C-alpha positions in Angstrom: 111.5 22.1 84.7 111.3 20.0 81.5 111.1 16.8 83.7 108.2 18.3 85.6 106.3 19.0 82.4 107.0 15.6 81.0 105.9 13.9 84.3 102.7 16.0 84.3 101.9 15.0 80.7 102.6 11.3 81.4 100.4 11.4 84.5 97.5 13.2 82.6 97.7 10.9 79.6 97.8 7.7 81.7 94.6 8.4 83.7 91.7 6.2 82.9 88.8 7.9 81.0 85.8 8.9 83.0 82.6 7.0 82.5 79.5 8.8 81.3 77.1 9.4 84.1 74.5 6.7 84.8 70.8 7.6 84.4 70.3 7.0 88.1 73.0 7.0 90.8 72.5 3.3 91.5 73.5 2.1 94.9 74.4 -1.6 94.8 75.0 -1.7 98.6 71.5 -0.4 99.3 69.7 -2.7 96.9 71.7 -5.8 98.0 70.8 -5.2 101.6 67.0 -5.0 100.9 64.7 -7.8 101.9 61.7 -8.3 99.7 59.1 -11.0 100.0 61.0 -12.7 102.8 64.4 -12.9 101.1 67.4 -10.6 100.4 67.8 -9.3 96.9 70.7 -10.8 94.9 72.6 -9.9 91.8 70.4 -12.1 89.6 67.3 -10.3 90.6 68.4 -7.4 88.4 70.9 -9.1 86.1 68.6 -11.9 85.1 70.8 -13.2 82.3 73.6 -14.2 84.7 72.1 -17.7 85.4 71.0 -18.6 81.8 72.8 -16.4 79.2 76.2 -15.6 78.0 76.0 -12.1 79.4 74.4 -11.1 82.7 72.8 -8.1 81.1 71.7 -4.8 82.4 68.2 -4.4 83.8 65.5 -2.7 81.7 63.4 -0.1 83.6 60.5 -2.6 83.7 62.7 -4.8 85.8 63.2 -1.9 88.3 59.4 -1.2 88.3 58.7 -4.7 89.6 59.8 -3.4 93.0 59.6 0.3 92.6 56.0 0.6 91.7 55.0 -1.0 95.0 54.0 1.6 97.6 57.4 2.5 99.2 56.8 5.6 101.2 59.3 7.9 102.8 59.2 9.2 106.4 56.4 11.7 105.6 54.2 9.3 103.7 55.4 10.4 100.3 57.7 8.6 97.9 61.4 9.1 98.7 63.6 11.0 96.3 65.0 7.7 95.0 61.5 6.4 94.3 60.6 9.7 92.5 63.7 9.4 90.3 62.8 5.8 89.2 59.2 6.8 88.5 60.4 9.9 86.5 62.5 7.6 84.3 59.5 5.3 83.9 57.4 8.1 82.7 60.0 9.1 80.1 59.5 7.9 76.5 63.1 7.0 75.9 64.5 3.7 77.3 66.9 3.8 80.2 70.5 3.5 78.9 72.8 2.1 81.6 76.6 2.5 81.0 78.3 -0.9 80.9 81.3 -0.8 83.3 82.9 -4.2 83.0 83.9 -6.0 79.8 86.1 -9.0 79.1 88.8 -8.7 76.4 87.4 -9.7 73.0 89.3 -13.0 72.9 88.0 -14.3 76.2 84.8 -16.3 76.3 83.5 -16.6 79.9 79.7 -17.1 79.7 77.8 -16.2 82.9 75.5 -19.2 82.4 78.5 -21.5 83.0 79.9 -19.7 85.9 76.8 -18.5 87.8 74.0 -20.9 86.5 76.0 -24.1 86.5 79.0 -23.7 88.7 77.1 -21.5 91.2 80.1 -19.1 91.6 79.3 -16.0 93.6 79.5 -12.9 91.4 82.2 -11.3 93.6 84.5 -14.1 92.5 85.1 -12.4 89.2 83.6 -8.9 89.6 85.0 -8.0 93.1 82.9 -6.5 95.9 80.3 -4.7 93.8 77.9 -5.2 96.8 79.9 -2.5 98.7 79.4 0.2 96.0 77.2 3.0 97.2 77.5 4.9 94.0 78.3 4.2 90.4 82.0 4.1 89.5 83.3 7.1 87.7 86.1 5.2 86.0 86.1 1.9 84.1 86.0 -1.0 86.5 87.6 -4.2 85.4 88.9 -6.8 87.8 91.2 -8.5 85.2 91.5 -12.1 86.1 94.8 -13.7 85.5 94.6 -16.9 83.5 96.3 -18.7 86.5 93.3 -17.7 88.6 90.9 -19.1 86.1 92.8 -22.3 85.6 93.1 -22.8 89.4 89.3 -22.3 89.7 88.6 -24.6 86.8 90.8 -27.3 88.3 89.0 -26.9 91.7 85.6 -27.3 90.1 86.5 -29.9 87.5 85.9 -27.6 84.6 87.8 -27.8 81.3 91.4 -26.4 81.2 91.6 -26.7 77.4 92.6 -23.3 76.0 89.9 -23.3 73.4 87.2 -23.5 76.1 87.8 -19.9 77.1 89.9 -18.3 74.3 88.2 -17.7 71.0 
């Protein structure tokens, strides 16, 4: 009986903490399948810092409204529930606070600008298949890259393999 209690405690304590709920149940799969102005949306349409900044960043509501304020009517000629949710947030005085779900360890320096903007790596290379997510994750998501993966990629693309280039 004692073993069972100990195993239950270990299992309960080892579970990852649940993430706070996102302000909108964002569906990456839906958004990344949308064609707008003759082209399919990509990660950088919402995470604009990915090509030019250290961090990809999370979209501000004004970024969402670039698309969501266009007339997008549901089957009955009225905005869909999703459209209504976005517009409700837009009308709120408080800024939208997305919950960050991925983060590198503090000693790792891996600027998006270098990987996405310069090397043109697909986001899935480091972040996994986010494009398949139909709902926000409920537990922290971190595809921890092993240093051997990073080094192999750096060698393939002719990037620096000096330790200080990525470790601070």
